[in-house]
N, C-alpha and C positions, 0 to 999 in steps of 0.2 A: 370770746367774741365770735359772732356769726361770720361765716366765710363769704356771705353775699355782700357785694359791694358794687358801686357804680362810679365811673369816672365822669365828672360833670364839669367841664371847663375848669380844670385845675381844682376840682372839688371831689373828694371821695366821701362816701357815706357808708357806714356800717351799722347794723342793728346789734346792740349789745347792752348789757346792764352795767351799772356802776353802784357799788355799795348796796347791792340787793334790789335796786330799782331799775325797771326796764327803760330803755332810751336809745338814743342814736349818737354814734360817734361821727363827727364831721371834721374833715381835714381840708384846708384850703390854703392857697397862697396868701401870704401876709397882705391884709387889706384893712387899714385902720377903720374905714367906714363900716365894714362888715362886723368887725370886732365890737365897735361901739354899738351897733344895732343889736348884736347878740346879747351884750351885757345890759342893754336898756330893756329889751323885750323879754328876756328870761331872768326871773329872779334868781338870786344866788341860792336861796333855799326857801322851803315852805313847810307846812305842818307835816309833810311826808318825808322830808329830808332834803338832800341836795337836788337842785333843779338844773344846775350847770356846773361843769368842772373843766379846767384846763389841764391837759396831760402834757407837761413840758417835754418829756422824753419822746413821746409819739407825735408831738406838734399837732395836736388835735383837741377838739372840744367835745365834751359829752353833754347832751341835752336830754332831760327827762322826757319820756314819751308824750305826756300830756301837753307839753309846751312846743313840740316840734312845728305845729302849724303856724306859729307866730313868725317863723323864719322863712316861710315860703316866698314872700315878696323880695327877700334879699338873696335867695339862692334859687334862681329861676327853675332849675330842673329838679329841685329837691322834692317838690310835691309829687311829681310823676313817679319818682323812685319810691317814695314812701308808700304811695298807693299801690305800687306794683308788688310790694313785698307782703304776702298774706301772713298776718300775725293773729293768732287766736286771741280774742278778747280786745282787739284794738281796731277801732273803726274811726275814720275821719268824718 
């Protein structure tokens, strides 16, 4: 997992892969509305593999890189952080 991280109103974001796919780890205080939004907006899997995953031990979600933009309205500072982290081959 990448060491870069941002604290965002009880939300932490890390860039890192899961099962060989690039994406973002997101940890936030328990919020049923955010969880419902995440599950509604991000499919469980697609033709490339997993799109989201819950890490029980770390209390965090992983979201595939190509789906992260869907969460911007529900995590106000997420977009600014994602745009601030320069990643080769990934543009919004």
